[in-house]
C-alpha positions as CSV (number, residue, x, y, z in Angstrom):
1,M,105.8,117.4,-58.3
2,T,104.2,120.8,-57.5
3,T,105.6,122.5,-54.4
4,I,102.9,124.2,-52.3
5,T,104.0,127.3,-50.4
6,D,103.3,127.1,-46.7
7,L,101.5,130.4,-46.0
8,Y,100.9,129.6,-42.4
9,P,103.9,128.1,-40.6
10,T,103.2,126.5,-37.2
11,R,104.4,123.9,-34.7
12,G,108.0,125.4,-34.8
13,A,110.3,126.6,-32.1
14,S,108.3,129.7,-31.3
15,E,104.8,131.1,-31.5
16,V,104.3,133.4,-34.5
17,A,101.3,135.5,-35.5
18,V,100.9,136.3,-39.2
19,P,98.1,138.2,-41.0
20,R,95.6,136.2,-42.9
21,Q,96.6,135.7,-46.6
22,D,93.2,134.5,-47.9
23,P,89.8,135.9,-48.4
24,V,87.1,135.3,-45.8
25,V,84.1,135.3,-48.2
26,W,85.2,133.7,-51.5
27,S,82.1,134.3,-53.6
28,A,81.7,137.4,-55.8
29,P,79.3,140.1,-54.7
30,G,75.8,139.3,-56.1
31,D,76.4,135.6,-56.4
32,P,73.2,133.7,-55.5
33,G,72.8,132.0,-52.2
34,P,70.7,131.8,-49.0
35,I,72.8,134.4,-47.1
36,A,71.7,138.0,-47.5
37,P,74.4,140.6,-48.3
38,A,74.2,142.0,-44.7
39,G,74.9,138.5,-43.4
40,L,77.9,138.0,-45.6
41,E,79.2,141.4,-44.5
42,S,79.0,140.4,-40.8
43,Y,80.6,137.1,-41.5
44,E,83.4,138.9,-43.3
45,R,83.9,141.2,-40.3
46,D,83.4,138.9,-37.4
47,G,84.2,135.5,-38.8
48,F,80.8,134.0,-37.9
49,L,77.1,134.1,-38.6
50,A,74.4,133.0,-36.2
51,V,71.1,131.7,-37.6
52,E,68.2,131.7,-35.0
53,Q,66.4,128.8,-36.5
54,L,68.1,126.7,-39.2
55,I,65.9,123.7,-38.6
56,G,62.4,123.4,-37.1
57,P,61.3,121.5,-33.9
58,D,60.1,118.4,-35.8
59,E,63.5,118.1,-37.5
60,V,65.4,118.7,-34.2
61,A,63.4,115.7,-32.8
62,I,64.5,113.5,-35.7
63,Y,68.2,114.4,-35.3
64,R,68.1,114.0,-31.5
65,A,66.6,110.6,-31.8
66,E,69.3,109.6,-34.3
67,L,72.0,111.0,-32.0
68,E,70.6,108.9,-29.1
69,R,70.4,105.8,-31.4
70,L,74.1,106.2,-32.3
71,I,75.5,106.9,-28.9
72,T,73.6,103.9,-27.4
73,D,74.7,101.4,-30.1
74,P,77.4,99.1,-28.7
75,A,78.9,98.7,-32.2
76,I,79.2,102.5,-32.6
77,R,80.8,102.8,-29.1
78,A,83.4,100.2,-30.1
79,D,84.2,102.0,-33.3
80,D,87.4,104.1,-33.6
81,R,85.1,107.0,-34.7
82,S,83.7,107.3,-31.2
83,I,85.5,109.4,-28.6
84,V,84.7,108.9,-24.9
85,E,85.1,111.2,-22.0
86,P,88.2,110.3,-20.0
87,K,86.4,110.5,-16.6
88,S,82.9,109.4,-17.1
89,Q,83.6,107.0,-20.1
90,E,80.5,108.4,-21.8
91,I,80.6,109.0,-25.5
92,R,81.7,112.6,-26.2
93,S,81.8,112.6,-30.0
94,V,81.0,110.3,-33.0
95,F,82.9,111.2,-36.2
96,E,82.0,110.7,-39.8
97,V,78.3,110.7,-39.0
98,H,77.4,111.6,-42.6
99,R,78.7,108.2,-43.6
100,I,77.4,106.3,-40.6
101,S,73.9,107.7,-40.7
102,E,71.7,108.4,-43.7
103,I,69.7,110.9,-41.6
104,F,72.8,113.0,-41.0
105,A,73.8,112.5,-44.6
106,D,70.5,114.1,-45.7
107,L,71.3,117.0,-43.4
108,V,74.6,117.6,-45.1
109,R,72.9,117.7,-48.5
110,D,70.2,120.0,-47.3
111,E,70.4,123.3,-49.3
112,R,70.0,125.3,-46.1
113,V,73.2,123.8,-45.0
114,V,75.4,123.1,-48.0
115,G,74.1,126.1,-49.9
116,R,75.5,128.5,-47.3
117,A,78.8,126.7,-47.4
118,R,79.0,127.0,-51.2
119,Q,78.1,130.7,-51.0
120,I,80.8,131.5,-48.4
121,L,83.5,129.4,-50.1
122,G,82.6,130.4,-53.7
123,S,82.8,126.8,-55.1
124,D,81.6,123.3,-54.7
125,V,82.4,121.8,-51.4
126,Y,83.1,118.4,-49.8
127,V,82.9,117.3,-46.1
128,H,86.3,117.5,-44.5
129,Q,84.8,116.4,-41.1
130,S,81.5,115.7,-39.5
131,R,80.6,114.6,-36.0
132,I,77.9,114.7,-33.3
133,N,79.0,116.2,-30.0
134,V,77.4,115.2,-26.8
135,K,78.1,117.4,-23.8
136,P,76.1,115.7,-21.0
137,G,75.5,117.6,-17.8
138,F,77.4,117.2,-14.5
139,G,81.0,117.6,-15.6
140,A,81.4,117.1,-19.4
141,S,84.7,118.8,-20.2
142,G,85.1,121.7,-22.6
143,F,87.6,122.4,-25.4
144,Y,90.4,124.9,-24.8
145,W,91.0,127.9,-27.1
146,H,92.2,127.0,-30.5
147,S,92.0,127.7,-34.3
148,D,90.7,124.7,-36.2
149,F,92.6,125.8,-39.2
150,E,95.9,125.6,-37.3
151,T,95.2,121.9,-36.7
152,W,93.7,121.2,-40.2
153,H,96.7,122.9,-41.8
154,A,99.4,121.3,-39.6
155,E,97.9,117.8,-39.3
156,D,95.5,117.4,-42.3
157,G,97.3,119.4,-45.0
158,L,94.6,122.0,-45.8
159,P,96.7,124.6,-47.7
160,N,94.4,127.7,-47.4
161,M,91.7,129.2,-45.2
162,R,88.8,128.1,-47.5
163,T,86.9,126.1,-45.0
164,V,83.7,126.8,-43.0
165,S,82.1,125.0,-40.0
166,V,78.5,124.9,-38.9
167,S,77.4,123.9,-35.4
168,I,73.7,123.0,-35.3
169,A,72.2,122.9,-31.8
170,L,70.1,119.8,-30.9
171,T,69.6,121.0,-27.4
172,E,69.2,124.6,-26.0
173,N,72.4,126.5,-25.6
174,F,72.2,128.4,-22.3
175,D,74.8,130.8,-21.1
176,T,75.7,128.2,-18.4
177,N,76.1,124.8,-20.1
178,G,79.4,125.1,-21.8
179,G,78.5,126.9,-25.0
180,L,80.6,127.9,-27.9
181,M,82.8,131.1,-27.4
182,I,84.4,132.9,-30.3
183,M,86.7,136.0,-30.4
184,P,85.1,138.2,-33.1
185,G,87.6,139.3,-35.8
186,S,90.3,136.8,-34.6
187,H,90.0,135.0,-38.0
188,R,92.1,137.7,-39.6
189,T,95.3,136.7,-37.7
190,F,96.9,133.2,-37.9
191,L,98.6,132.2,-34.7
192,G,101.3,129.6,-35.4
193,C,101.8,127.6,-32.3
194,A,105.1,126.4,-30.7
195,G,106.1,122.8,-30.3
196,A,106.3,119.8,-32.6
197,T,103.3,117.5,-33.3
198,P,103.6,114.1,-31.7
199,K,102.8,111.0,-33.7
200,D,99.2,109.9,-33.3
201,N,98.5,113.3,-31.6
202,Y,94.9,113.0,-32.6
203,K,94.2,110.3,-30.1
204,K,95.0,112.6,-27.2
205,S,93.9,115.9,-28.8
206,L,90.3,114.8,-29.3
207,Q,89.9,114.4,-25.6
208,M,92.2,117.2,-24.4
209,Q,94.4,119.5,-26.4
210,D,98.1,120.0,-26.1
211,A,99.8,120.5,-29.4
212,G,98.4,123.5,-31.3
213,T,97.5,125.3,-28.1
214,P,98.1,129.0,-28.0
215,S,100.0,130.6,-25.1
216,D,98.4,132.5,-22.3
217,E,100.1,135.7,-23.5
218,A,98.8,135.3,-27.0
219,L,95.2,134.5,-25.9
220,T,95.2,137.5,-23.6
221,K,96.2,139.8,-26.5
222,F,93.6,138.3,-28.7
223,A,90.9,138.6,-26.1
224,D,91.8,142.2,-25.3
225,R,91.8,143.1,-28.9
226,H,88.7,141.2,-30.1
227,G,86.5,140.5,-27.0
228,I,84.7,137.2,-26.5
229,R,81.2,136.3,-27.8
230,L,79.2,133.5,-26.2
231,F,76.6,131.8,-28.3
232,T,73.2,130.9,-26.9
233,G,70.0,129.9,-28.6
234,P,67.3,127.3,-28.9
235,A,67.6,123.8,-30.4
236,G,67.6,124.2,-34.1
237,S,69.7,127.4,-34.1
238,A,73.1,127.3,-35.9
239,T,76.4,129.1,-35.9
240,W,78.6,129.2,-39.0
241,F,82.2,130.2,-38.4
242,D,85.4,130.6,-40.3
243,C,88.1,127.9,-39.9
244,N,90.6,130.4,-38.3
245,C,88.3,131.8,-35.6
246,M,89.9,131.5,-32.1
247,H,87.2,129.6,-30.2
248,G,86.6,127.2,-27.3
249,S,84.0,126.1,-24.8
250,G,83.9,125.6,-21.1
251,D,83.0,122.6,-19.0
252,N,79.3,121.8,-18.5
253,I,78.6,121.4,-14.8
254,T,74.9,122.1,-15.1
255,P,72.2,119.4,-15.3
256,Y,71.4,120.5,-18.8
257,P,73.1,118.6,-21.7
258,R,74.4,120.5,-24.8
259,S,74.4,118.4,-28.0
260,N,75.1,119.5,-31.5
261,V,75.9,118.2,-35.0
262,F,79.1,119.7,-36.4
263,I,79.9,119.8,-40.1
264,V,83.0,121.1,-41.8
265,F,82.9,122.0,-45.4
266,N,86.0,122.6,-47.5
267,S,86.3,123.9,-51.0
268,V,87.0,121.3,-53.7
269,E,89.7,123.9,-54.8
270,N,91.4,123.6,-51.4
271,A,91.8,119.8,-51.2
272,A,94.1,118.4,-48.5
273,V,97.7,117.7,-49.4
274,E,100.3,116.2,-47.0
275,P,100.4,117.6,-43.5
276,F,102.4,120.8,-43.2
277,A,103.6,120.2,-39.6
278,A,102.9,116.6,-38.6
279,P,104.8,113.3,-39.2
280,V,101.7,111.4,-40.5
281,R,98.2,112.2,-41.7
282,R,95.3,111.8,-39.3
283,P,92.7,109.1,-40.1
284,E,90.3,109.8,-42.9
285,F,87.3,109.8,-40.5
286,I,88.8,113.0,-38.9
287,G,90.4,114.6,-42.0
288,A,88.7,113.4,-45.2
289,R,90.7,112.4,-48.3
290,D,87.6,111.8,-50.4
291,F,87.0,115.2,-52.2
292,T,83.8,114.3,-53.9
293,P,81.5,117.4,-54.0
294,V,78.3,117.3,-51.9
295,R,75.3,116.9,-54.2
């Protein structure tokens, strides 16, 4: 059996910061793809790329209608793939939407979406995770600062930082309704968090994070060094970001909901192995074990 070196130790006795060991953009210069060279350069530097209009208004209407259909379906609500807000008991997220919905499956296969993932990761890709996020107004809770890769490495067994996420806005992202915040350049440092992973940690972490949460001291250093960028934009805009970006979002106490579809693409050359810092794998609807390339 081949032993895979753990390049990014985490969930130990103490918090440890280590330099990134992997490329950010994996494709070779000049390789074809929808992202212009200047866009790839900014992604390499900052860890993210904002697209003002990835999908048009007619398409946004289709995806919003499908989101509403899913979150009002009693069978979907009763499914383990649905996560509800602890206080309001409203649906917060529905996972594996590219398997539940043919409409969202088509979005995953759209060349505007998967083509950018292939270009950034330099290979064929599969969907590690997909979900719709619903952040209704009047008190929907945010997500605390974290690196997705820290969790995907610790709990899903992704060996390397060869994974990219895209968040496609289905409602307008204002500067007041709990939008995505990223620390530019933070993707170049891996922050291994302190503390062991509890069994079935995912059940709690999808509502409120605990394991894999950086310390106040580390976050202060990151923010002082990198600053914080808040993403706003109309419905149909999109943000691509590296798996190791330090990011989070605040509560939405405005009347204006913030909904998006979130797709995580992983390189087929970076398929998940056993978790590096968790007693058991997370369910496949959160961390896929089907590595079939998107076609």
